[in-house]
Backbone as CSV, one residue per row, in Angstrom:
resi,resn,N_x,N_y,N_z,CA_x,CA_y,CA_z,C_x,C_y,C_z
1,MET,39.825,46.962,-161.585,39.104,48.101,-161.503,38.384,48.536,-162.607
2,ILE,37.142,49.529,-162.784,36.926,49.917,-163.700,36.523,51.471,-163.544
3,LEU,36.862,51.954,-164.009,36.256,53.531,-163.994,35.375,54.087,-164.619
4,GLN,34.522,54.634,-164.029,33.388,55.283,-164.612,32.700,56.356,-164.620
5,ASP,32.469,57.150,-165.551,32.453,58.876,-165.451,30.758,58.706,-165.002
6,THR,30.619,59.612,-163.732,29.550,59.620,-162.880,28.680,61.082,-163.037
7,GLU,27.888,60.953,-164.293,27.067,62.297,-164.414,26.294,62.247,-163.911
8,HIS,25.445,61.217,-163.275,23.960,61.255,-162.339,24.769,60.751,-160.752
9,ARG,24.542,61.605,-159.823,24.935,61.440,-158.600,23.987,61.070,-157.701
10,ASP,23.268,60.025,-157.533,22.199,59.831,-156.811,22.937,59.730,-155.120
11,ALA,21.791,59.705,-154.359,22.054,59.546,-152.796,23.201,58.735,-152.315
12,ALA,23.306,57.356,-152.445,24.177,56.179,-152.539,25.399,56.594,-153.067
13,LEU,25.615,56.922,-154.278,26.908,57.329,-154.332,27.791,58.178,-153.591
14,VAL,26.739,59.710,-153.394,27.206,60.574,-152.778,27.514,60.412,-151.224
15,SER,27.005,59.249,-150.516,27.242,58.615,-149.413,28.350,58.002,-149.411
16,ALA,28.934,57.383,-150.218,29.643,55.886,-150.323,30.955,57.476,-150.512
17,LEU,30.902,58.247,-151.177,32.041,58.997,-151.314,32.284,60.090,-150.251
18,VAL,31.433,60.652,-149.531,31.463,61.176,-148.477,31.956,60.193,-146.941
19,ALA,32.056,58.651,-147.356,32.516,58.042,-146.338,33.788,57.585,-146.455
20,VAL,34.483,57.527,-147.851,35.833,57.634,-148.413,36.372,59.097,-147.815
21,TRP,35.583,59.950,-148.419,36.532,61.214,-148.056,36.862,61.313,-146.227
22,GLU,35.540,61.028,-145.400,35.892,60.762,-144.170,37.155,59.648,-143.879
23,ARG,37.003,58.962,-144.332,38.255,57.796,-143.655,39.653,58.227,-144.263
24,SER,39.790,59.111,-145.632,41.021,59.215,-145.960,41.340,60.819,-145.042
25,VAL,40.447,61.283,-144.737,40.509,62.765,-143.329,41.079,62.316,-142.390
26,ARG,40.405,61.702,-141.996,40.562,60.634,-140.496,42.091,60.129,-140.425
27,ALA,42.616,59.571,-141.446,43.809,58.978,-141.892,44.945,59.715,-142.270
28,THR,44.896,60.786,-142.248,45.504,61.843,-143.047,45.696,63.113,-142.045
29,HIS,44.999,63.536,-141.709,44.536,64.906,-141.142,44.558,64.842,-139.660
30,THR,45.712,64.199,-139.129,45.379,63.723,-137.198,44.728,64.948,-136.753
31,PHE,45.433,66.103,-137.487,45.832,67.682,-136.538,44.077,67.922,-136.460
32,LEU,43.381,67.547,-137.178,41.883,68.184,-137.284,41.026,67.111,-136.318
33,THR,40.278,67.957,-135.508,39.415,67.168,-134.224,38.109,66.357,-135.003
34,ASP,37.417,65.795,-133.836,36.094,65.160,-134.569,35.405,66.529,-134.539
35,ASP,35.071,67.588,-133.831,34.247,68.307,-134.433,34.499,69.209,-135.558
36,GLU,36.012,69.266,-135.572,36.368,70.020,-136.907,35.550,69.051,-138.050
37,ILE,36.169,67.813,-138.049,35.728,67.015,-139.257,34.227,66.589,-139.662
38,ASN,33.649,66.902,-138.339,32.274,66.754,-138.647,31.708,67.960,-139.188
39,ARG,32.364,69.112,-139.004,31.985,70.536,-139.563,31.905,70.399,-140.927
40,ILE,33.268,69.999,-141.621,33.526,70.244,-142.628,33.021,69.080,-143.262
41,LYS,32.300,68.250,-143.151,31.827,67.139,-143.336,30.744,67.306,-143.695
42,GLN,29.595,68.141,-143.517,28.549,68.714,-143.608,28.554,69.314,-145.317
43,TYR,29.640,70.396,-145.451,30.113,70.572,-147.041,30.464,69.629,-148.191
44,VAL,30.910,68.614,-147.790,31.265,67.676,-148.926,30.023,67.248,-149.784
45,PRO,28.896,66.934,-149.759,27.946,66.377,-150.559,27.674,67.581,-151.398
46,GLN,27.648,68.743,-151.116,28.003,70.297,-152.201,28.785,70.239,-152.918
47,ALA,29.741,69.717,-152.176,31.282,69.753,-153.058,30.913,69.080,-154.133
48,ILE,30.862,67.477,-153.813,31.163,66.581,-154.797,29.651,66.605,-155.752
49,ALA,29.075,67.454,-155.734,27.751,67.858,-156.165,28.535,68.887,-157.371
50,GLU,29.250,69.527,-156.854,29.622,71.018,-158.061,30.725,70.380,-159.119
51,VAL,31.417,69.143,-158.897,32.635,68.673,-159.148,32.031,68.643,-160.965
52,PRO,32.937,69.049,-161.487,32.271,69.180,-162.942,32.453,67.849,-163.891
53,GLU,33.343,66.888,-163.810,33.690,66.169,-164.244,34.313,65.126,-163.135
54,LEU,33.172,64.072,-162.794,33.497,62.820,-161.463,33.886,61.502,-162.186
55,VAL,34.752,61.184,-162.076,35.262,59.692,-162.421,35.306,58.895,-161.145
56,VAL,34.733,57.895,-161.012,34.533,57.078,-159.833,35.376,55.583,-160.310
57,MET,36.192,55.017,-159.304,36.925,53.631,-159.595,36.378,52.754,-158.794
58,ARG,35.919,51.472,-159.549,35.187,50.722,-158.526,35.634,49.032,-159.207
59,PRO,35.690,48.212,-158.147,36.167,47.043,-158.188,35.339,46.452,-159.174
60,ASP,35.686,45.571,-160.287,35.827,45.004,-161.321,34.123,43.787,-160.655
61,GLY,33.477,44.056,-161.480,31.885,43.191,-161.400,31.601,43.658,-159.967
62,ASP,31.622,44.693,-159.629,30.572,45.482,-158.423,30.397,46.286,-158.652
63,SER,29.258,46.851,-158.530,29.455,48.219,-158.915,28.499,49.300,-157.381
64,SER,28.697,48.353,-156.391,27.848,49.059,-155.255,28.845,49.799,-154.197
65,GLU,30.453,49.209,-154.584,31.398,49.955,-153.122,32.040,50.985,-154.003
């Protein structure tokens, strides 16, 4: 695994992180309805943009996941 400090957060990275967020929430927050998850999901890109120090873990040799 590779740890990467991500100062630049392009649309592809944000989209990938939102997908990870959604899979995690659906797996662990079974008390939330689809509508609630989708409503919260609207705010996740903004929240990602505001994280002062964002470190992303990627598989070795593949920066696309």
